[in-house]
C-alpha positions in Angstrom: -4.4 -45.6 17.8 -3.8 -42.9 20.4 -0.7 -41.8 18.7 -2.7 -41.4 15.5 -5.5 -39.4 17.1 -2.8 -37.3 18.9 -0.9 -36.7 15.7 -4.2 -35.7 14.0 -5.1 -33.2 16.8 -1.6 -31.7 16.8 -1.9 -31.2 12.9 -5.4 -29.7 13.3 -4.1 -27.2 16.0 -1.2 -26.3 13.8 -3.5 -25.8 10.8 -5.8 -23.5 12.7 -2.9 -21.5 14.0 -1.3 -21.1 10.7 -4.6 -20.0 9.2 -5.0 -17.3 11.8 -1.4 -16.1 11.1 -2.1 -16.0 7.3 -5.3 -13.9 7.9 -3.5 -11.5 10.1 -0.6 -11.1 7.6 -3.2 -10.7 4.8 -4.9 -7.9 6.7 -1.5 -6.1 7.3 -0.6 -6.4 3.6 -4.1 -4.9 2.7 -3.4 -2.1 5.1 0.0 -1.4 3.6 -1.3 -1.5 0.2 -4.0 1.1 1.1 -1.4 3.3 2.6 0.7 3.0 -0.5 -2.1 3.8 -2.7 -3.0 6.9 -0.6 0.6 8.1 -0.8 0.6 7.6 -4.6 -2.5 9.7 -4.9 -0.9 12.5 -2.9 2.2 12.3 -5.0 0.1 12.6 -8.1 -1.7 15.6 -6.9 1.5 17.2 -5.8 3.1 16.5 -9.2 0.1 18.1 -11.0 0.4 21.1 -8.8 4.1 21.4 -9.5 3.4 21.1 -13.3 0.8 23.8 -13.1 3.1 26.1 -11.1 5.9 25.5 -13.5 3.7 26.3 -16.5 2.5 29.6 -14.8 6.1 30.5 -14.1 7.1 29.9 -17.7 4.3 32.0 -18.9 5.3 34.8 -16.5 8.9 34.6 -17.8 7.8 34.7 -21.4 5.7 37.7 -20.6 8.8 39.4 -18.9 10.9 38.5 -21.9 8.5 40.2 -24.3 8.8 43.5 -22.4 
């Protein structure tokens, strides 16, 4: 009977520890995902700025070609 109770307590402790680890890992994953999303937004804004500048340069070149 003591072995059964001891085994149950060991399994309970291991279960609690593994749940804590899972929560910690989940929080780390969420933080990483948020960082990735922030970087994606920055990349999108930089891409839009580059496209705008390229269009302006093309327009300037067309204007110079017409002279």
